[in-house]
C-alpha positions in Angstrom: 62.1 163.5 -42.8 59.4 164.8 -45.1 61.9 166.7 -47.2 65.0 164.6 -47.1 64.0 161.1 -46.1 65.3 159.1 -43.2 68.8 158.8 -44.7 69.0 162.5 -45.5 68.3 163.9 -42.1 70.5 163.9 -39.0 69.4 163.5 -35.4 70.8 167.0 -34.7 68.5 168.5 -37.5 65.5 166.7 -36.0 66.2 167.8 -32.4 66.9 171.4 -33.6 63.6 171.5 -35.5 61.7 170.1 -32.5 63.5 172.3 -29.9 64.6 169.2 -28.1 67.9 167.7 -27.2 69.6 164.6 -28.4 69.5 163.1 -24.9 65.7 163.3 -24.8 65.5 161.5 -28.1 67.9 158.9 -27.0 65.9 158.4 -23.7 62.5 158.2 -25.4 63.3 156.5 -28.6 66.8 155.0 -28.3 67.9 156.0 -31.8 67.2 158.1 -34.8 65.9 155.0 -36.6 63.4 154.3 -33.8 62.3 158.0 -33.8 61.8 157.8 -37.6 59.8 154.6 -37.3 57.6 156.1 -34.6 57.0 159.2 -36.8 56.1 157.0 -39.8 53.8 154.8 -37.7 52.1 157.9 -36.2 51.5 159.5 -39.6 50.2 156.4 -41.4 48.3 155.1 -38.4 46.5 158.4 -37.8 45.4 158.6 -41.4 44.1 155.0 -41.6 42.3 155.3 -38.2 40.5 158.4 -39.5 39.5 156.6 -42.7 38.2 153.6 -40.7 36.2 155.9 -38.5 34.6 157.7 -41.5 33.8 154.3 -43.2 32.2 152.9 -40.0 29.8 155.8 -40.0 28.3 155.0 -43.4 24.8 153.7 -43.8 24.3 150.3 -45.3 23.0 151.8 -48.5 25.9 154.3 -48.9 26.6 155.5 -52.5 30.0 155.3 -54.1 30.3 159.1 -53.6 29.6 158.7 -49.9 32.1 155.9 -49.6 34.7 157.9 -51.5 34.1 160.9 -49.3 34.4 158.9 -46.1 37.7 157.4 -47.4 39.1 160.7 -48.8 38.2 163.2 -46.0 41.2 162.5 -43.8 43.6 162.9 -46.8 41.8 166.0 -47.9 42.0 167.4 -44.4 45.7 166.7 -44.3 46.2 168.4 -47.7 44.3 171.5 -46.7 45.4 172.0 -43.1 48.2 174.3 -41.9 50.8 174.1 -44.7 53.9 173.3 -42.7 52.4 170.5 -40.6 50.2 168.8 -43.1 52.5 168.9 -46.1 55.2 167.3 -44.0 52.7 164.7 -42.7 51.6 163.8 -46.2 55.1 163.7 -47.6 56.2 161.3 -44.8 53.2 159.1 -45.6 53.8 159.2 -49.4 57.6 158.5 -49.0 57.2 155.6 -46.6 54.3 153.9 -48.3 56.1 154.1 -51.7 59.3 152.6 -50.5 58.9 151.4 -46.9 62.0 150.5 -45.0 62.3 146.7 -44.3 61.4 147.1 -40.6 58.1 148.8 -41.5 56.9 146.7 -44.4 54.9 144.2 -42.4 53.4 146.9 -40.1 52.4 149.1 -43.1 50.8 146.1 -44.9 48.9 145.2 -41.8 47.8 148.8 -41.2 46.6 149.3 -44.7 44.9 146.0 -44.7 42.8 147.1 -41.7 41.7 150.2 -43.7 40.9 148.0 -46.7 38.9 145.6 -44.5 36.6 148.6 -43.7 36.5 149.8 -47.2 35.7 146.6 -49.1 32.3 145.8 -47.4 30.6 149.1 -48.3 32.1 148.8 -51.8 30.7 145.3 -52.1 27.2 146.6 -51.2 27.4 149.5 -53.6 28.9 147.4 -56.4 27.2 144.0 -56.2 28.6 141.4 -58.5 32.1 142.9 -58.7 34.6 140.3 -57.5 36.7 141.3 -54.4 40.0 141.1 -56.4 38.6 143.6 -58.8 37.4 145.8 -56.0 40.9 145.7 -54.5 42.4 146.6 -57.9 40.1 149.6 -58.1 40.9 150.7 -54.5 44.7 150.6 -55.3 44.1 152.6 -58.5 42.1 155.2 -56.5 44.7 155.2 -53.7 47.4 156.0 -56.3 45.6 159.4 -56.7 46.1 160.1 -53.0 49.8 159.1 -53.3 50.4 161.4 -56.3 48.6 164.3 -54.5 50.7 163.7 -51.4 54.0 163.9 -53.2 53.4 167.6 -53.9 54.3 167.0 -57.6 50.9 167.9 -59.0 50.7 170.8 -61.4 47.2 171.6 -60.2 47.5 173.7 -57.1 45.7 171.7 -54.4 47.3 173.3 -51.4 45.7 176.7 -52.1 42.2 175.3 -52.3 39.7 174.9 -49.4 38.7 171.4 -48.2 35.3 171.8 -49.8 36.9 172.7 -53.2 39.3 169.8 -53.1 36.5 167.5 -52.1 34.3 168.8 -55.0 37.2 168.0 -57.4 38.5 164.8 -55.9 35.4 162.8 -54.9 34.0 162.3 -58.5 37.5 161.1 -59.6 37.7 158.6 -56.8 34.1 157.4 -57.2 34.8 156.9 -60.9 37.9 154.9 -60.2 36.0 152.8 -57.7 33.1 152.4 -60.1 35.5 151.0 -62.7 34.3 153.2 -65.6 31.4 152.9 -67.9 33.0 153.4 -71.3 31.9 151.0 -74.0 34.7 148.7 -75.2 34.7 150.2 -78.8 35.5 153.7 -77.5 38.8 152.5 -76.0 40.3 151.6 -79.3 
């Protein structure tokens, strides 16, 4: 699924890769589509739950860097884990979130909304006076960094770096996106 998408993979290829048989998949899932949906839900759900857990552990006076770290650590862990497992995991997440199948759109929106509901309150405390719609805009901009990294299309070699090194590189970028920048207007022209 990670390499070819739902349409590009056969049930036989899935069962061969999993050392399972078609009858077992049919019994447990009913169809290839149901198996693919369960795979997507597992990948996205696990990532969002880990983000929520990290955000809930923040202190009331957490800095933007601490917030970005709690939010990013599950993604960084997935990027830097065992290559075969984590690269597939992240590709599935990136593929499904970018263009969700119709039957998953509502579930994905609700799952991502749960993660955002945990992220916005600490951001609101760290950035008083920034309206919620602007915070959400900044979150989506920062999240696009995750998406780009997940696709495996970055020229910078992230997969060869340790979690600590990726965190050192990524957290300032995310914190900057969440902060909204500090450039004076005249320097943008």
